[in-house]
N, C-alpha and C positions, 0 to 999 in steps of 0.2 A: 723384748720378746725373741725367742729363738725357736727353731724347730730341727729335728734330726733329718739328715739327708745322707744315708749310708753311714759312713764313719765320721762325717763332718757335721758340725753344728752351724746352721745358718742363722746369723742374727738378722731379724726382720726390722726394717725402718731405716730412716736416714740418720737418726741421732748418732752422733759421734763419727759420722762419715766426713771425709774431706772432699769437697765438691768444688771444682773450678767452674766459674761462670765467665764465659767470653761474651763481650758485648755488655758488660754489666751496668753501665751507666744508662742504657736505653730504658724506656718505661717497662718493657718486659723483663729486662735484666734486673731492674730495681725490685720488681715484684718477686722475681725468682729468688734474688738474694734474701729479701725480707722473709719469704715463706720458708726457705731452707734453714735460715738462722732460727727462726721461731720454732722449727721442728728439731733443733738440736744439732744441726750440721755445722761443720767447720767450713766456712765459706771463704774461697779465694776469688776475689773479683778482679777480672782483667779488663783493661781499657787502655786507650792510647793517650788519654788527656788527664794529666795528674790532678788538675783542679776539679774536674767532674768526679773523679774517684774520691778525692777528699770530701766532696759534697755528699756522695753516696755513704761514705764511712760515717758521716754525722747523722744520716737518716736511718742507717742500719748499724747500730753499734755492735762491736765485736767481730766484725768481719775483717779479713786481711785484704789488702789491695796491692796490685802489681801493675806497673806501667810497661806496656809492651805493644810494639807494632805487629799485630798478628798476621800481617801480610808478609813479614819478614821471616822467612823459614829459619834462618840462623838464629835470630833473636828468640823465636819460639822454642826452638831446640834447647837453647841455653837455659831458658826459663823452666822448661818442663824437667830438664835434668836436675836443676837446682831444687825444685819443688818436690820431685819424687824421690830424691835422696834424703831430704830432710824428714819426710813422713809419707805414709801411704797416700795415693790419690785415688779415690773411690768413684769419681763422677766428673764428667765434662758436659756442660750445658752451653750449646753454641747459639747465640742470639745476636749475631752480627748480620747486619743487612736491613733492607727495606725496599719498598716498592719503587721501581723506576719503570716509566712507560714512555710511549711515543705515539705519533699518529701514524698507524700502519706500519708496514714493513719499511718504507723509506724513512720513517721517523725513528727508527732504532739507531741511536747515535753511538759513536765510539766512546763518548764521555759516559753515556748510560751503561754501555756494556762494561766499561772499566769499573763502574760502581758495583754491578751485580756480580761480575767475575771475582771481584775482591771478596765477596761473601763466600764463594766456593773455595777460594784460595785459602782463606783463613780457616775454613772447616778442614780442608785437607792438611794444612800445616799443624793445627792444633791436635787433631785426632792421630795423626802419624807420630807427633812427638810424645803425646801422652799414652800411646798405645801400650808400650811395655808395662807402664804402671797400672793401667787398667786391667790388663791380663793378670797381673800379679795380685790385684785386689781380690778380696773375698767376695766382693759385690760390685763390680765395676759397671757403670752406666754411662752412655753417651746419648745425649738428646739434640735433635735438630728440628727446627720448625720449617715446614714446607708450605706449599700453597695448593689450594684446590685447582688452581689454573693448570697444574701439571696434567690433570685429567681432562681438561677442556681448553687447550691453548688458544689464544686470540692473537691477531696480528699486532694489536697495540701493546701487548705485553710479551712480545716474542723474546726479547733478551732476558727479561726477568724470569720468565717460565723456563727458558733453556737452562739458566743457571741453577734454578731450583731442581730441574730434572737431573742434571749433572750431580748435584748434591745428594739427591735420593739414591742415585746409582751408587755413589761413593759409600753412603751408609749401608746399602745392602752388601757392599763388598766388605765393609767393617764387620757386619754381622757374620758374614761367612768366615772372616778371619778369626773371630772369637770362637766359633764352633770348631773351626780346624785346629786351633792352637790349644783349646781346652777339652774338646771332645764333647759330644752331646750329653753323655751321662754326667760329666763334671763341669758343665757349663756354669760359670759364675758371672760372666760379663754379657751385657746386652746393649745393642745399638737400636735405637728407637727414633722413628720419625713421627712428629706430631703434625697434623695437617689442618690448616685454617683457611678461611676465605680472606681474612685480614684480622689484625689485632686492634683493639680499642682500649683506651685507658681514660681515667677521669679528666686528664688534661684536655684530651680531644673533645670530650663531652662538653666541658667548660667553654672551650674555644668555639664550639659550634652547637649551641643549645637546641637549635632548630632541627639538627639531624638526629636520626634514630639508629643509624649504623646497623641495618638489618644484616643478619648472618655473620656479623663480626664476633669474634671471640675475645672476651675481656682478659687482659693480661693476668688477673688474678686467677682465672680458670686454668690458664696455662701454668702459673706457678704451682697451683695445687697438683696438676698432672705431673709436673717435675718431681715434686716431693713424693708422690705416689709410686715413682719408679722403684723405690726400694722396698715396697710393700708386696711385690710379686716376684716369684722366681724368674731367674734369667731365661730359662727355657720357654716361658710363656711370653717374654718380651722381645727376645733377640730377633731382629728383622721385622718387627711389627711396624705397621703404618696406621697410626690412630688418629681418626677424625675427631677434633674437639668441638664441642657445641658453642 
């Protein structure tokens, strides 16, 4: 499906788009890869563990996989250059990280901070490296998953929330970069933040059948939202902060 936009024809939908998924071997990454592939996207799954990527490729046939330490900016730059010179890159979905907490402010450890800071660093590295390709795309999209804790920080989650807040700020800067480099009237790229309390998947439900996970967002809901990013114009999405059910 396509629609006219001035002298340009915009193709709607993710089918045929090349989408890079960072943190692809997580439960949310697997769901996103599966949903994108089912919708006709060309998926490039990134991860740091070759064995887990091989397992993902068996579960989601047809995707491409790349081993890369996303915390290493030089490695990410090299990968992004290689991928973007071989074919267009139309999307980057960042799903690296997870909850790390502690008991109050004194319980915020250096080890915990290193873990959550890595999530921000991988977001910065990947978006910076793939930025030229996303600007060049006719429908570039970047997605990041943040937390409701940014709106109501707690002492026990101070490190985690601080990293999420920094990541949201980076995404807003990315959105501004797209508008600056493409112009409001010709905007084709969009940076979007999805907000959840926490994510849940079938494995978590199986491991703890007594739990109901109130307020949690299913990874399949997130995956559907990712696919839907190519169904709306960039101007409606760029800089958006979307709370997922």
